[in-house]
N, C-alpha and C positions, 0 to 999 in steps of 0.2 A: 540260441539266440541269431535268428536273422542279420547278417551284416549288414552295415549301414552302407546305402546305396546315393547315387548324386542325385538333385533336384530333377524331376522330370517333368517340371514346370519349370519357364524361365522367370527369372526376377521382374525380367519387365517383359511386356508383350504388349499387343494392338489387340484389345478384346475382341469378340466376334459378336454378331451384329443380335445371333441369336442362339440356341443349345446347338452345337455341332453333333451329328446323326448321319448316319449313310445317305440320309436324303437331303440334308444340307450341307456336305462337304463330300468331294470327292476323295478324302485321304484315307476315310475307310476302304476304298475299291481300293487305292495302291497299296496299300496295306496287304491286304490280300493276296495281290498280284505279287507281293515280294514276297512272303511268308510262305503263301500254299504251291506258290508255281513256281517263282527262285528258290524256295529252301531256305532264305538270309532270313534270323531271327531278328527284330528289329528292337530297341533297345524305346524303353518308353517315353525319353526326350525324343527321339527320333521319329514316332508315332507321332508324338505332339508335335512335331514340325510340318509332318504332312496332314496332318486333320487340321489344322489351321490353315497354312500358306494354300491347300486349294479347299476353301470354302466357297462355297457357290454364291453368284448371287443371282436369287432366286427370284429376281425378275426377269430371266433369263429360264427359268425351267417349267416347260407347259407342266399343266394341271396345280399348278401351285397357287394360291392365291393372291399371293401378288405378278404372276407372272404378268407380262406386257405382250398382249398379241402382235404389236408390231416388229417383235424381235424378230430379226431374220435366222430362219434354219440356221445359218451355217454359228451363229451365237448361243442356239440353247446350250442349255448348262455351261455357261460361262463363268468365269472365277471372279469371285469379289474383289482380288487384287491383280493390280497388272506389274507389282513388283514386292517379293517375299526377301527381308534382310536378316538373316541368323548371325548373331555373333555367339561364340562357346569359346571356350579353352581350349588348347591346342592336345589334338590326339585323344579326340572324344567320337570319331567315327563322322567327320563329316561327310567325309568322301562319300562313303557309303551311302549318305542320302542323295548327292547328288547321283550318282550312278543308277540306283532304283528307280530314282524319279524320271531319269532319260527313260530309261527304258521303259516302264510304264505308259510314260507321253506314247513312245513311238507304237509299245507292241499292243497297246492297247485302248489308248483314249485318242489316236489320228492325227497325232503332231506330225506333219508333215517334212519339219526342218528342225533340227536342233543343234545348237552352237556352244559351245564349252568354247573358254577363256581364262587364261591364267597367265598372269605377270612370267610366270618360269614355261614356257610353252611345255619342256618337257616333263612338269607335272600333269599340264594338262592329257596329254597324250596318254600318259601312264594309266591314269583314271579311267580315260576312255579304252584303253586296252582290256582294263578291269572289267568294264561292263559291259564289254565283248565278251570276257570270258564266260561272264552270268549264263549269258545268252546261248553261246555255244554247247556248253556243258548240258544244259535245258532241251529236251527231247523235243518239247512242244513249241517251244522260242527258234530252236537250231532248224525246223526246217523252212522255217521264212527268210533264216540267210542264203546270201549266194555261197556255192559251193565250187568246187574246182579237185583237179585230181594232182594230189601229192604223195610221192614215193606210195605209188600202185593202190592209194586209198584216197575216196573222197571224203574233203572236208570243208567246215566252213571258214570263210574266211573275211578278212577285211579288206574294201579297196583302197587302193591309194590315188589322192588327189593332190596336184600342186606338192609332191613328195610328204606329203601327210597322211596318217591310215584315218578311214571313218568308216563308220558301220551306214551300213545301206543294206536295206530288205532287198531278198531277191524274188519275193512275192509276198501279196497284202494279207494278213490273219483276216479271217472273217469279219463283216462290217465296218471295214475300214475302206471300202471303196472311194470315198469321201475325201480322204487324205492326200492323196494324189494333187499335185500341183496343177495348173492350166497348162503347164508342158508334158505332165503326164510322168512325171519322174517319181520314183521310188522315194518313199520316207527314209530321209541320211540322218547321220550326226557325225558332227565333224569338229576339228578344234581350228582355230585362227589362234593367230598373237596375238598381247595386248596391244594397242595403239588405236591404229585408222584402218586394221586388217579385215575389220567386219564390215566395213560402207558397202559391200557389193552385194550384201546377201538381205534375204527376207527370212526371219526365221518365226515360230511358235513358240520355241523357251531358249530363253538365254541361262546358260549356268557358268557364272563365275566366284573364281575362286581366291582368296588369300586378298580380298579390294582393298584392303588396309594400304599395300602396296603400289597402290594409284595413287600418284604425287601431282597428277593435273587432273583436269576434265576431259582429256582428249577419249580417254576408253569410253567414258560413259556418252558422250555426244559421238561418239560412232556406232555402239552397239545399243540406244534405247531407239532409235530411229529404225533399227532393222526388225523391229518387234512389231512397230506401229499400226503398219497394213493388217497384220493378220488376227483375225475376230476369238481368238481366245489364246492370247499372247499373253507370255509372262516373262520376269527376266527375277532369277533365283541368283542370293548372290550370298557367299558364304565368308565369314573370316572371324578371327580373334580381333581384341581390339587393338584400335592405331592410335596415331599420334599426331602431332598437329599437322604433320607433311601429309595423312590420310585424305587427302584433299574429298575425293567421292565418299569415302565411308563418313567421313565427318558433317558432311551435310545431308546424306540421307539419312542419317544414326537420328540427328539435330530436328530434320522435319518429322521425324515420324513421334521422336518425345514431345514437340512441340503439342502435336496434335493428340497423344493420351493425355498431355497435362492439361491442356483445356476443352478435355471433351468432345473434339471435333473430329472421332477418329470415321462417326459411320459415315462420310462424306468421303475419307481418303481411299485413295488406290493402294498406299503403301504400308505392307504388314512388317513391323519389327518385332523378333523374338530374341532374347537378349538375356543368357544364362551368364551372369557375373556376380561379381563379391562386391557389398558396399563399398564404398570409395574409403571408409576410417578402417577398414579391418584390418589388422596385422597378417602377414603371409602365414606366421604358423596358425592362426586361428582354422583348426577343420570347417568351421564354420561356412568360410570364405573357402576353401576349397570345394566343397559339396555345391555350393552355389552355384559354381561355374565349370564344373566339369562335371557333368551328369552321370558320364560311363562312368565314374570314379565307383569304384565296388562291383562293377560289373564285369569288366574283363582282368588284364593283368595288372590293370593301376590299382592302386591299392593306398591305404591311407598314410603307412609306413612309408611308399615309394614320396610322396607330396613333404612329406615330415624332411625327409633326405635333400629334395631341392631345395627347400625354403631356408634349410642351413646354409647349402652351400652359397646360396643368394645372397646371404648374411654374414660370411665367415670374416671376420676382419684380418685375417692372416692370408687372404686369397686376393689377389689385387684385380683377379678377374669377375669377382661377384658381382652382381646386380641386381639388387632389388627391384630398378624398375621394368626391369625387362620380364621380371617372374611377374610380377602385376599385370603386365602385358597379355605375357604369352598362358600362362598357368589360372589367373585370378579373373582376366577379359576385362581387366581397368583401363580407361581409357586415361592414358596419360600424356600430357600437350607435346614434352620432349622424353624419349626413349633415354638421350644421354642429355647433361647438362652442357650448354653453348661455352663456347672459349672465353666468353666475358660472363661475368654475372651483370644482372640487371641494377643492385647495388652498385658495383665499381663504375658502372655504363653509368648511373644515376650522378654518381659521385664530379664527373669528367662534365657535368654539363656547364655552361658557362658562355653566356653570347659574347660577339668580340665586335670592338671597332675597328676599321680597317682606313690607312691612313694613303692619299691619293698614289705616293710612293711603293709602299707596300706590294712586293711581289706577287703575283699567284700562279698556283700550279695547279693544272688540270689532269686529270684521271676519267677514265671512261669505263665504265663494263656492262655485259649485258649477260642478262637472265640465261638460264640453257635455253636451245634454241631458239634464241636471241628472240623471245618474246616481249621481253622490255627492256630498256636501258636506262642508266641513269648516268649523271654527268655530275662529277665531285669536283672540289677546290680543296684546297691546302695553302695556308700563309703562314709565316711567322707571326708571333706577337710581340711585342714589345716586350713583355719579362722572361722570354725564350721559350714559351711552349708553342705549340704550334695547332693552329685554329684548323678543321676539317668541317665540311657538311657538304650536302647533296643538293646542288642548286638547281637541277631539272631528273625529271623521270615523264618517262611517257611509255604508249605501248608499241613496239616496232624498233624498229635501229635508223631508217632511211632518215629520218628527222634529225639524227646530230650533226651533221655536217653542216646544214644551214645554220641549225642554231647557233654552232661556233662562228662560223663566218660571220654572222651578225653583228658578233661581240669584238672583232678584231681588233673596230679602232678605238675598244675601251678595254676594258681588262686584259681581254686573249691575247696570250702573246703568238699566237700561231701554231704552238704546240702542244700536242695531248700526249698522255701515254696510256696505252691500254696491252692486255695482254694478247699474245699474236700467236704463241706456240701453241701444236698439237692440236688440239679439237677445242680448243678457248672459243668462247660463244662470242667472243669480240672482235676474231677474226674477220669475220665479215664487212665490218665496218674499213679496214685498213684501204682497200680501192678507193672506199667512197672518198674520203677523208683525201689521202692524197690528189683524188682528182680534186676536190677543191682547194688544193693548194695548202692544205694543211698539214705541218710537219709530224710523223708519229712516232714515238719513242717505243721501242717496245720492249715491254716488260717481259723477262723470261729470262731462265737459267738462273746463272748465280746472281742476277739483279732482284729477281723475281723472289729466289728462298732467302736471300740474305735479308732482304725488307719486311718479307713475313715475320722473320723471327726480329726485326728492329722494332717493326712498328707493334708487333705484341706487346716488346718489353717497353716500350712509348707509353702505349695505354696504362700496361700495368704498374708505371712509376708516375704516372699522373703527369704527364707532360703535351697530355694529348687535350685537345679541348674541345667542345660540339655544341650548337645553340639550344641544346634540350628540347622540353614538349613545349607549348605552346600552351594558349589560355585555356584551351578544353583539358588540358592532362593528357592527352589522349599519347601512346606511342606513335613516333614518327619511323617512316619506312628505313631510316640509318637506324633508328634503336633496336626494329623488331629484327634487322640485318644484324647486327652487331652481336644481339645477345642469342642468335641462335646459330652464327657462323661456327663451323670446325674446322678442325687441321686435320692433314693427312701426315705423318711420319715417312720420308723417302729416303731411308738409309738415317744421313746424318742432318738433314734436311727437310724443313715442313713447306707445306702448302696448303692453301684453304682448301676442303672437301666442299665442294658444290652439293654433288649426290647427297652427302653424311649430312649436311647443313640441316637446320629448322626452319623450313620455308625458303625465300630466296634470300640469299648471299651476296648478290652483286652488288647492290648498294653500298656495303660495307666495303667490298673489295673494290671499289670505284678510290674511296677514300685514301686505302693503303696505296695504290697506285699515284694518285695528287699528292701522298706524305712522301712517297718515291721522288715524283720528280723533283720536288725539291731538294731532296739530300742526293742526288746521282752526281756524279761527277760534270762539270761543266755547264751546268745549267745558265742557260741565257734568258731569265726573264725578264718580261717589259712590266711596266708598273701599273698598278693598279687605281683606277681612278672612281668615283662614286659615280654610281649608276642606278635610274630609278628602276633598270628588271632585276634587282635583285629583292629579296626578300628573306622569310626565315626560313629553315629546313620543315620546320611545322605546318607548313603554308603548301606542300608537296602535297599533291591530291593521289593517295596510293589505288584509288580506285578508277583504274585504267581499261577495265574488259570492252569499253565501247571504242576505244582509239585504235587506229592500226597504221602502218610503215604512213600512209598517205595524208595523214589526216592533217590538216594546218593550224589544230587549235593546240591546246595542251598546256603546258608550264611557260611562260616567256620568263620563268628565270625566280631565282631567289638568290637569299644569301644577308649578307651583313649590313648592318649600318652603321 
């Protein structure tokens, strides 16, 4: 009996506009290049990826009935999709797809510049070296590479630019004279680190690996414009499933799913191919394994291997057992959070209790900034009559330069002129210290034993239900503080704990600001002034968490909020 194989067809994918044949997709040409020239036998799912991702826009194909005669020659045989997103379980051979696609476009399809990017630069460089080895050992392709003398013999080599290797052709293969750029540079394929490093390039093909690791849109905002001016450009992204932090992957996948569900894919330029298990499948169900792992049964990976991994992930005696990681990595299932936050939604909901404040009540202020100080939050804490402490976020806005002016404007009412913030190491809020001091605001530095001790004490206070917060508003939508509190994670350093911004789900800084404010009220020698009723306060639910259009110089934003 023939051993069972992984699914050749993805569970979810953008449908083609017509039957895919060698006339309607260049994927067949890429497969022939790979198997007959490179000698690499592709698996069925890898062929599916190339055939569907390289579907042609028939309006650009001369001789076809849909051909648009106004198409410029440089756009002949253009692709239907500008972006291709492939989601598949780990260790299924996606790197092979990246390598052979890049080689085919460079040696056969006329791409003049190709860029590879990964969150881990070493991984991207390793993949590029593998692609080079495939070309260098092939007699037909090797003659187009540059050669040099090495230990008394001539060998093909990779050029080095800015400390990184790149594949650059030494001479052009037949028929690719048009692939030279305007400066006459030979076709090249190079690697850049994730982030803004790609901004100065213009490329025909961008290859992105492990898209789930990108937690902000910075990478995409850098890479997408690099392809825009090239006539037959594409961005190919590969990944397994992500979580709530996977900003770019989440947005692209949601856009593709929406088009598939609404039946509007004919006008879309984004292709999604997702090998994944249904959300409700057990991790012990082989159906899910074969759906998410299309190479299962083809190579060394077997059903017995998957069963062993699933058992390990649910071992009740193993403290490291992690079912959610198995679902993400081997079932390619979207998980909102790979790990539970420090505080559950149920616990945080039980602490919701609006508070009133008397004029003589002292108000303590804490400030924190998100990573790279892209957003800042001002929080307050004050004691209640029943002995508990109330915390809330009173202002949130993009950037950080607005904070001193916002606080100074309230110095004559409830603000004491003192503010706490984390100032040690690379804490994002350190950028505020000189600005606050220039404004005459005293900065109390939350660091060292004060910080670690208050993290533990604040955690205990929350779990002991001696902390309250305003809760949700009338729309019953989670507030900034709720999202931060239920997503925050800590990190143990010897016998102490600190909040882990990197591993927290979403932006934890709004919650950290409340911890700092609470610490200000419990630190020795606190000398606050009294609070007064102020129309500038509202509830935490009034904070607008859509701050993308604001910057450091924005005079608008939040006039404040808080308690009545």
